[in-house]
All heavy atoms as an XYZ file, in Angstrom:
660
protein
N       0.828     -1.182      0.000
C       0.000      0.000      0.000
C       0.874      1.248      0.000
O       1.284      1.727      1.051
C      -0.903      0.023      1.206
C      -2.031     -0.920      1.174
S      -3.050     -0.565      2.605
C      -4.533     -1.309      2.101
N       1.131      1.745     -1.142
C       1.951      2.948     -1.278
C       1.404      4.095     -0.453
O       2.149      4.870      0.133
C       2.024      3.364     -2.759
O       2.489      2.255     -3.504
C       2.948      4.538     -2.952
N       0.097      4.210     -0.402
C      -0.529      5.306      0.320
C      -0.130      5.391      1.779
O      -0.047      6.472      2.352
N       0.141      4.255      2.433
C       0.540      4.278      3.839
C       1.901      4.944      4.015
O       2.129      5.673      4.973
C       0.598      2.861      4.414
C      -0.733      2.225      4.625
C      -1.649      2.980      5.595
N      -1.147      3.136      6.921
C      -1.406      2.344      7.943
N      -2.197      1.309      7.779
N      -0.915      2.572      9.126
N       2.829      4.702      3.086
C       4.131      5.353      3.166
C       4.025      6.841      2.914
O       4.656      7.650      3.593
N       3.211      7.224      1.951
C       3.018      8.640      1.646
C       2.389      9.336      2.848
O       2.828     10.401      3.259
C       2.158      8.821      0.382
C       2.949      8.352     -0.832
C       1.715     10.266      0.223
C       2.155      8.245     -2.104
N       1.400      8.733      3.426
C       0.739      9.317      4.589
C       1.736      9.617      5.710
O       1.646     10.642      6.366
C      -0.344      8.375      5.105
C      -0.917      8.859      6.410
O      -1.661      9.858      6.381
O      -0.597      8.269      7.454
N       2.694      8.744      5.922
C       3.630      8.894      7.029
C       4.580     10.075      6.884
O       5.184     10.502      7.862
C       4.424      7.605      7.251
C       3.580      6.459      7.736
C       2.831      6.789      9.009
O       3.418      7.192     10.008
N       1.514      6.633      8.987
N       4.736     10.620      5.695
C       5.626     11.779      5.527
C       4.863     13.100      5.481
O       5.469     14.156      5.432
C       6.522     11.649      4.281
C       5.704     11.713      3.000
C       7.374     10.388      4.361
C       6.516     11.979      1.756
N       3.538     13.045      5.501
C       2.731     14.265      5.463
C       2.609     14.884      6.860
O       2.919     14.239      7.855
C       1.362     13.955      4.863
C       1.394     13.531      3.391
C      -0.007     13.165      2.919
C       2.002     14.593      2.515
N       2.165     16.137      6.945
C       2.122     16.829      8.237
C       1.290     16.149      9.330
O       1.622     16.239     10.490
C       1.537     18.200      7.893
C       1.895     18.415      6.473
C       1.821     17.050      5.845
N       0.198     15.470      8.964
C      -0.660     14.838      9.973
C      -0.901     13.373      9.620
O      -2.010     12.990      9.229
C      -1.973     15.598     10.084
C      -1.763     17.003     10.631
C      -2.989     17.855     10.684
N      -4.228     17.124     10.883
C      -5.408     17.584     10.541
N      -5.526     18.758      9.974
N      -6.484     16.884     10.749
N       0.115     12.514      9.771
C      -0.060     11.100      9.419
C      -0.965     10.370     10.409
O      -1.108     10.774     11.557
C       1.359     10.541      9.483
C       2.054     11.412     10.461
C       1.447     12.780     10.294
N      -1.554      9.282      9.935
C      -2.338      8.420     10.819
C      -1.399      7.484     11.570
O      -0.197      7.448     11.319
C      -3.403      7.609     10.038
C      -4.389      8.528      9.346
C      -2.754      6.666      9.053
N      -1.947      6.715     12.459
C      -1.189      5.724     13.213
C      -0.441      4.814     12.221
O      -1.052      4.276     11.301
C      -2.164      4.913     14.050
C      -1.504      3.930     14.985
O      -0.272      3.739     14.912
O      -2.232      3.326     15.795
N       0.869      4.627     12.374
C       1.635      3.834     11.412
C       1.497      2.318     11.559
O       2.119      1.562     10.823
C       3.075      4.260     11.689
C       3.082      4.591     13.136
C       1.734      5.222     13.389
N       0.657      1.865     12.491
C       0.518      0.434     12.729
C      -0.022     -0.276     11.496
O      -1.015      0.151     10.909
C      -0.400      0.157     13.936
C      -0.701     -1.333     14.071
C       0.225      0.684     15.210
N       0.651     -1.355     11.095
C       0.200     -2.212      9.996
C      -0.215     -3.548     10.591
O       0.412     -4.036     11.535
C       1.322     -2.432      8.980
C       1.828     -1.183      8.267
C       3.011     -1.535      7.380
C       0.732     -0.526      7.464
N      -1.244     -4.133     10.079
C      -1.754     -5.394     10.605
C      -1.387     -6.531      9.659
O      -2.254     -7.188      9.078
C      -3.268     -5.288     10.811
C      -3.632     -4.183     11.749
N      -3.541     -4.305     13.113
C      -4.035     -2.914     11.516
C      -3.888     -3.167     13.681
N      -4.202     -2.310     12.734
N      -0.094     -6.721      9.504
C       0.446     -7.779      8.647
C       1.409     -8.607      9.487
O       2.106     -8.055     10.352
C       1.195     -7.175      7.456
C       0.372     -6.249      6.595
C      -0.727     -6.944      5.829
O      -0.699     -8.179      5.698
O      -1.645     -6.260      5.369
N       1.526     -9.888      9.252
C       2.435    -10.701     10.065
C       3.918    -10.390      9.844
O       4.737    -10.648     10.708
C       2.102    -12.140      9.657
C       1.362    -12.028      8.378
C       0.744    -10.671      8.319
N       4.274     -9.812      8.703
C       5.688     -9.581      8.381
C       6.184     -8.170      8.665
O       7.382     -7.930      8.678
C       5.980     -9.938      6.921
C       5.114     -9.179      5.958
C       5.367     -7.945      5.435
C       3.862     -9.572      5.447
N       4.335     -7.539      4.621
C       3.380     -8.545      4.608
C       3.066    -10.698      5.609
C       2.173     -8.608      3.937
C       1.866    -10.746      4.936
C       1.444     -9.722      4.117
N       5.286     -7.240      8.902
C       5.693     -5.864      9.202
C       4.604     -5.210     10.047
O       3.425     -5.432      9.831
C       5.973     -5.055      7.916
C       4.742     -4.906      7.073
C       6.586     -3.710      8.220
N       5.009     -4.405     11.024
C       4.050     -3.820     11.952
C       3.986     -2.291     11.906
O       3.140     -1.698     12.533
C       4.384     -4.241     13.391
C       4.258     -5.713     13.621
C       2.827     -6.092     13.590
N       2.676     -7.516     13.882
C       1.557     -8.146     13.695
N       0.505     -7.531     13.240
N       1.472     -9.427     13.959
N       4.911     -1.654     11.177
C       4.989     -0.190     11.204
C       5.245      0.341      9.800
O       6.226     -0.042      9.162
C       6.122      0.218     12.146
C       6.170      1.700     12.430
O       6.083      2.512     11.485
O       6.329      2.065     13.608
N       4.366      1.225      9.311
C       4.497      1.778      7.955
C       5.792      2.563      7.785
O       6.349      2.615      6.699
C       3.297      2.665      7.629
N       6.294      3.166      8.869
C       7.551      3.917      8.762
C       8.715      2.978      8.509
O       9.599      3.278      7.718
C       7.783      4.735     10.032
C       6.738      5.824     10.225
C       6.794      6.385     11.601
N       6.516      5.306     12.564
C       6.335      5.483     13.859
N       6.414      6.687     14.373
N       6.072      4.474     14.650
N       8.715      1.834      9.169
C       9.800      0.872      8.969
C       9.760      0.265      7.585
O      10.777      0.105      6.932
C       9.718     -0.262      9.999
C      10.082      0.192     11.391
O      10.835      1.176     11.503
O       9.608     -0.430     12.350
N       8.589     -0.086      7.143
C       8.484     -0.793      5.868
C       8.482      0.159      4.673
O       9.355      0.087      3.824
C       7.219     -1.648      5.849
C       7.090     -2.487      4.633
N       7.940     -3.532      4.374
C       6.245     -2.422      3.591
C       7.610     -4.083      3.229
N       6.580     -3.431      2.730
N       7.546      1.063      4.599
C       7.381      1.894      3.412
C       8.381      3.041      3.336
O       9.051      3.222      2.320
C       5.964      2.452      3.347
C       4.911      1.392      3.269
N       4.818      0.527      2.219
C       3.926      1.053      4.119
C       3.811     -0.303      2.409
N       3.258     -0.007      3.565
N       8.492      3.826      4.383
C       9.339      5.017      4.334
C      10.817      4.653      4.325
O      11.580      5.119      3.480
C       9.009      5.988      5.495
C       9.915      7.201      5.451
C       7.546      6.407      5.429
N      11.246      3.803      5.225
C      12.677      3.461      5.283
C      13.122      2.685      4.041
O      14.242      2.820      3.597
C      12.982      2.726      6.570
C      12.854      3.671      7.754
C      13.495      3.151      9.021
N      13.303      4.139     10.065
C      12.439      4.012     11.074
N      11.704      2.939     11.183
N      12.321      4.961     11.975
N      12.249      1.892      3.487
C      12.561      1.171      2.250
C      12.761      2.162      1.102
O      13.702      2.045      0.323
C      11.424      0.201      1.929
C      11.707     -0.939      0.973
C      12.785     -1.851      1.527
C      10.439     -1.730      0.740
N      11.898      3.161      1.013
C      12.032      4.200     -0.020
C      13.328      4.982      0.176
O      14.036      5.285     -0.789
C      10.836      5.140      0.017
N      13.656      5.299      1.421
C      14.889      6.042      1.687
C      16.129      5.223      1.357
O      17.117      5.757      0.855
C      14.927      6.496      3.144
C      13.938      7.597      3.420
C      13.977      8.090      4.840
O      14.096      7.272      5.778
O      13.887      9.315      5.012
N      16.084      3.926      1.607
C      17.225      3.067      1.278
C      17.482      3.058     -0.226
O      18.623      2.997     -0.677
C      16.973      1.646      1.780
N      16.427      3.150     -1.010
C      16.566      3.120     -2.467
C      16.821      4.492     -3.085
O      17.518      4.596     -4.089
C      15.303      2.526     -3.095
N      16.292      5.561     -2.468
C      16.314      6.878     -3.117
C      16.901      8.018     -2.300
O      16.933      9.143     -2.768
C      14.881      7.266     -3.503
C      14.268      6.248     -4.422
O      14.730      6.061     -5.528
N      13.241      5.559     -3.952
N      17.304      7.766     -1.076
C      17.838      8.831     -0.236
C      16.772      9.387      0.693
O      15.640      8.911      0.716
N      17.136     10.398      1.489
C      16.227     10.932      2.505
C      14.897     11.442      1.952
O      14.838     12.016      0.873
C      17.007     12.097      3.106
C      18.431     11.831      2.767
C      18.425     11.086      1.465
N      13.853     11.193      2.708
C      12.513     11.672      2.382
C      12.130     12.643      3.502
O      12.272     12.313      4.675
C      11.503     10.496      2.332
C      10.090     10.993      2.129
C      11.895      9.518      1.240
N      11.642     13.840      3.161
C      11.302     14.813      4.209
C      10.108     14.354      5.045
O       9.255     13.621      4.564
C      10.965     16.078      3.432
C      10.529     15.592      2.095
C      11.331     14.350      1.823
N      10.094     14.777      6.299
C       8.938     14.526      7.170
C       8.132     15.816      7.245
O       8.666     16.902      7.077
C       9.377     14.104      8.568
C      10.233     12.833      8.624
C       9.572     11.665      7.891
N      10.230     10.406      8.156
C      11.251      9.930      7.464
N      11.757     10.611      6.467
N      11.780      8.770      7.761
N       6.857     15.701      7.526
C       5.932     16.843      7.529
C       6.017     17.575      6.190
O       6.006     18.787      6.115
C       6.205     17.782      8.692
N       6.104     16.778      5.119
C       6.250     17.318      3.762
C       4.971     18.003      3.292
O       3.870     17.640      3.691
C       6.597     16.185      2.796
N       5.138     18.969      2.443
C       4.022     19.634      1.794
C       3.228     18.577      1.023
O       3.813     17.698      0.398
C       4.571     20.706      0.842
C       3.496     21.478      0.145
O       2.667     20.919     -0.574
N       3.508     22.778      0.349
N       1.898     18.628      1.038
C       1.108     17.626      0.316
C       1.435     17.514     -1.173
O       1.156     16.490     -1.793
C      -0.334     18.090      0.524
C      -0.288     18.808      1.834
C       1.045     19.506      1.835
N       2.054     18.507     -1.772
C       2.437     18.439     -3.178
C       3.704     17.596     -3.378
O       3.948     17.093     -4.474
C       2.679     19.841     -3.739
N       4.502     17.409     -2.341
C       5.789     16.707     -2.466
C       5.690     15.321     -3.117
O       6.466     15.020     -4.033
C       6.475     16.607     -1.092
C       7.701     15.746     -1.129
C       8.909     16.250     -1.592
C       7.654     14.408     -0.752
C      10.036     15.454     -1.663
C       8.770     13.606     -0.819
C       9.961     14.125     -1.264
O      11.072     13.333     -1.343
N       4.783     14.439     -2.675
C       4.747     13.095     -3.272
C       4.491     13.078     -4.778
O       4.821     12.118     -5.457
C       3.606     12.393     -2.528
C       3.476     13.135     -1.250
C       3.837     14.558     -1.574
N       3.899     14.141     -5.305
C       3.586     14.169     -6.728
C       4.799     14.506     -7.584
O       4.800     14.210     -8.788
C       2.458     15.167     -6.993
C       1.216     14.766     -6.286
C       0.722     15.303     -5.131
C       0.354     13.693     -6.639
N      -0.417     14.634     -4.766
C      -0.664     13.642     -5.671
C       0.335     12.776     -7.683
C      -1.692     12.707     -5.711
C      -0.692     11.845     -7.729
C      -1.685     11.818     -6.757
N       5.825     15.113     -7.004
C       7.044     15.423     -7.755
C       6.771     16.160     -9.050
O       5.957     17.075     -9.104
N       7.432     15.739    -10.124
C       7.285     16.370    -11.438
C       5.898     16.161    -12.040
O       5.463     16.930    -12.891
C       8.325     15.823    -12.420
C       9.740     16.181    -12.013
O       9.912     17.172    -11.268
O      10.670     15.471    -12.427
N       5.195     15.131    -11.604
C       3.872     14.839    -12.173
C       2.897     15.993    -11.955
O       2.076     16.285    -12.821
C       3.307     13.561    -11.571
N       2.994     16.665    -10.823
C       2.076     17.765    -10.544
C       2.241     18.896    -11.556
O       1.265     19.432    -12.068
C       2.301     18.281     -9.119
C       1.270     19.251     -8.576
C      -0.126     18.636     -8.598
C       1.641     19.670     -7.170
N       3.480     19.231    -11.885
C       3.749     20.274    -12.881
C       3.242     19.853    -14.257
O       2.621     20.644    -14.972
C       5.252     20.587    -12.951
O       5.678     20.998    -11.661
C       5.556     21.676    -13.952
N       3.471     18.621    -14.619
C       3.039     18.120    -15.931
C       1.515     18.153    -16.038
O       0.960     18.634    -17.029
C       3.583     16.700    -16.186
C       5.105     16.756    -16.331
C       2.931     16.065    -17.408
C       5.783     15.405    -16.274
N       0.839     17.682    -15.000
C      -0.629     17.669    -15.026
C      -1.168     19.097    -15.067
O      -2.116     19.392    -15.804
C      -1.191     16.892    -13.812
C      -2.681     17.095    -13.660
C      -0.871     15.418    -13.950
N      -0.582     19.976    -14.294
C      -1.032     21.373    -14.283
C      -0.818     22.031    -15.642
O      -1.690     22.719    -16.158
C      -0.288     22.160    -13.188
O      -0.526     21.524    -11.929
C      -0.759     23.599    -13.117
N       0.339     21.790    -16.252
C       0.667     22.386    -17.543
C      -0.236     21.865    -18.660
O      -0.726     22.632    -19.479
C       2.143     22.099    -17.898
O       2.959     22.618    -16.862
C       2.532     22.738    -19.210
N      -0.462     20.579    -18.688
C      -1.265     19.980    -19.767
C      -2.767     20.130    -19.548
O      -3.547     19.945    -20.468
C      -0.899     18.518    -19.931
C       0.530     18.386    -20.414
C       0.833     17.010    -20.832
N       2.219     16.949    -21.287
C       2.724     15.945    -21.924
N       1.978     14.892    -22.192
N       3.980     15.955    -22.288
N      -3.167     20.411    -18.326
C      -4.572     20.643    -17.966
C      -5.538     19.624    -18.570
O      -6.430     19.971    -19.345
C      -4.973     22.061    -18.366
N      -5.405     18.359    -18.207
C      -6.334     17.360    -18.750
C      -7.756     17.585    -18.240
O      -7.962     18.178    -17.186
C      -5.775     16.039    -18.206
C      -5.078     16.432    -16.955
C      -4.503     17.797    -17.217
N      -8.704     17.084    -18.981
C     -10.102     17.224    -18.566
C     -10.411     16.333    -17.369
O     -11.289     16.621    -16.586
C     -11.021     16.872    -19.727
C     -10.928     17.894    -20.859
C     -11.815     17.523    -21.999
N     -13.211     17.734    -21.582
C     -14.242     17.432    -22.333
N     -14.072     16.916    -23.525
N     -15.460     17.644    -21.908
N      -9.723     15.208    -17.264
C      -9.945     14.252    -16.179
C      -8.625     13.919    -15.501
O      -7.600     13.821    -16.153
C     -10.547     12.955    -16.719
C     -11.912     13.137    -17.275
C     -12.231     13.423    -18.566
C     -13.132     13.087    -16.564
N     -13.577     13.545    -18.715
C     -14.159     13.335    -17.489
C     -13.470     12.851    -15.243
C     -15.502     13.347    -17.121
C     -14.801     12.863    -14.888
C     -15.796     13.112    -15.826
N      -8.687     13.702    -14.199
C      -7.522     13.260    -13.423
C      -7.974     12.088    -12.564
O      -8.956     12.197    -11.842
C      -7.002     14.370    -12.518
C      -6.538     15.569    -13.294
C      -6.173     16.699    -12.371
N      -5.908     17.894    -13.167
C      -5.591     19.040    -12.648
N      -5.483     19.188    -11.358
N      -5.369     20.076    -13.433
N      -7.254     11.000    -12.654
C      -7.591      9.809    -11.889
C      -6.354      9.356    -11.127
O      -5.286      9.209    -11.718
C      -8.071      8.696    -12.826
C      -8.380      7.354    -12.188
C      -9.580      7.483    -11.254
C      -8.643      6.317    -13.251
N      -6.503      9.141     -9.831
C      -5.393      8.713     -8.997
C      -5.819      7.477     -8.234
O      -6.898      7.436     -7.646
C      -4.992      9.825     -7.994
C      -3.896      9.346     -7.088
C      -4.591     11.075     -8.735
N      -4.973      6.466     -8.219
C      -5.257      5.239     -7.485
C      -4.057      4.931     -6.595
O      -3.014      4.514     -7.072
C      -5.506      4.097     -8.470
C      -5.906      2.827     -7.799
C      -6.194      1.749     -8.823
C      -6.547      0.468     -8.115
N      -6.575     -0.648     -9.026
N      -4.192      5.154     -5.297
C      -3.086      4.941     -4.374
C      -3.112      3.577     -3.685
O      -2.234      3.260     -2.914
C      -3.062      6.041     -3.298
C      -2.666      7.420     -3.782
C      -2.732      8.406     -2.629
C      -1.286      7.419     -4.404
N      -4.123      2.781     -3.911
C      -4.203      1.452     -3.306
C      -4.152      1.503     -1.785
O      -3.337      0.834     -1.157
C      -3.059      0.555     -3.822
C      -3.093      0.259     -5.287
C      -4.088     -0.829     -5.655
O      -4.415     -1.655     -4.794
O      -4.536     -0.834     -6.796
N      -4.991      2.286     -1.202
C      -5.031      2.352      0.253
C      -6.463      2.545      0.736
O      -7.313      3.000     -0.015
C      -4.121      3.486      0.787
O      -3.957      3.309      2.188
C      -4.656      4.853      0.497
N      -6.701      2.207      1.967
C      -8.021      2.393      2.562
C      -8.091      3.737      3.269
O      -7.134      4.157      3.898
C      -8.283      1.280      3.569
N      -9.221      4.389      3.156
C      -9.457      5.629      3.891
C     -10.555      5.310      4.885
O     -11.713      5.107      4.516
C      -9.868      6.773      2.948
C      -8.756      7.032      1.946
C     -10.200      8.021      3.751
C      -9.119      8.024      0.870
N     -10.172      5.224      6.156
C     -11.116      4.800      7.173
C     -10.747      5.366      8.535
O      -9.604      5.706      8.775
C     -11.166      3.257      7.254
O     -12.088      2.880      8.269
C      -9.810      2.674      7.567
N     -11.723      5.449      9.397
C     -11.496      5.829     10.788
C     -11.893      4.682     11.709
O     -12.059      4.866     12.902
C     -12.295      7.088     11.126
C     -11.793      8.317     10.415
C     -12.579      9.563     10.805
O     -13.624      9.442     11.471
O     -12.127     10.646     10.432
N     -12.027      3.510     11.160
C     -12.509      2.351     11.923
C     -11.614      2.052     13.117
O     -12.078      1.713     14.178
C     -12.603      1.139     11.009
C     -13.225     -0.053     11.676
C     -13.599     -1.096     10.638
N     -14.287     -2.191     11.258
C     -13.721     -3.355     11.513
N     -12.469     -3.569     11.180
N     -14.406     -4.311     12.091
N     -10.305      2.121     12.947
C      -9.384      1.913     14.053
C      -9.045      0.474     14.388
O      -8.281      0.213     15.294
N      -9.617     -0.468     13.669
C      -9.324     -1.887     13.923
C      -9.242     -2.611     12.593
O      -9.979     -2.292     11.667
C     -10.412     -2.501     14.792
N      -8.353     -3.598     12.489
C      -8.250     -4.338     11.221
C      -9.471     -5.240     10.995
O     -10.146     -5.634     11.935
C      -6.993     -5.177     11.414
C      -6.896     -5.380     12.880
C      -7.434     -4.122     13.509
N      -9.724     -5.532      9.740
C     -10.765     -6.485      9.390
C     -10.370     -7.835      9.988
O      -9.219     -8.227      9.894
C     -10.879     -6.563      7.868
C     -11.953     -7.467      7.388
C     -11.789     -8.708      6.852
C     -13.358     -7.214      7.388
N     -13.002     -9.255      6.524
C     -13.999     -8.356      6.850
C     -14.143     -6.152      7.810
C     -15.367     -8.450      6.709
C     -15.512     -6.264      7.672
C     -16.104     -7.396      7.121
N     -11.273     -8.556     10.607
C     -10.900     -9.761     11.334
C     -10.313    -10.890     10.480
O      -9.582    -11.725     10.996
C     -12.198    -10.208     12.009
C     -13.292     -9.475     11.321
C     -12.701     -8.254     10.725
N     -10.595    -10.931      9.192
C     -10.043    -12.004      8.368
C      -9.089    -11.439      7.359
O      -8.746    -11.929      6.393
C     -11.158    -12.768      7.687
C     -12.048    -13.481      8.673
C     -13.179    -14.174      7.969
N     -14.029    -13.201      7.299
C     -15.220    -12.833      7.708
N     -15.752    -13.376      8.755
N     -15.924    -11.950      7.082
């Protein structure tokens, strides 16, 4: 879930707890993995930061439609699905 790593570098991230048997913290898995491959990632980053050059390209070309799929859940449930 790329979205969990992105969330962790924004000004108001959610709880980084992951409910997977192999990793328990989004900062350890998503953010540190990205930093190992690409160098330091800022914390409390401006919401435009994750978009990088894509934001300028989209703004310049002004498409009629914009579709983004981050593969993440947006919820306030606070508990993992039991199965």
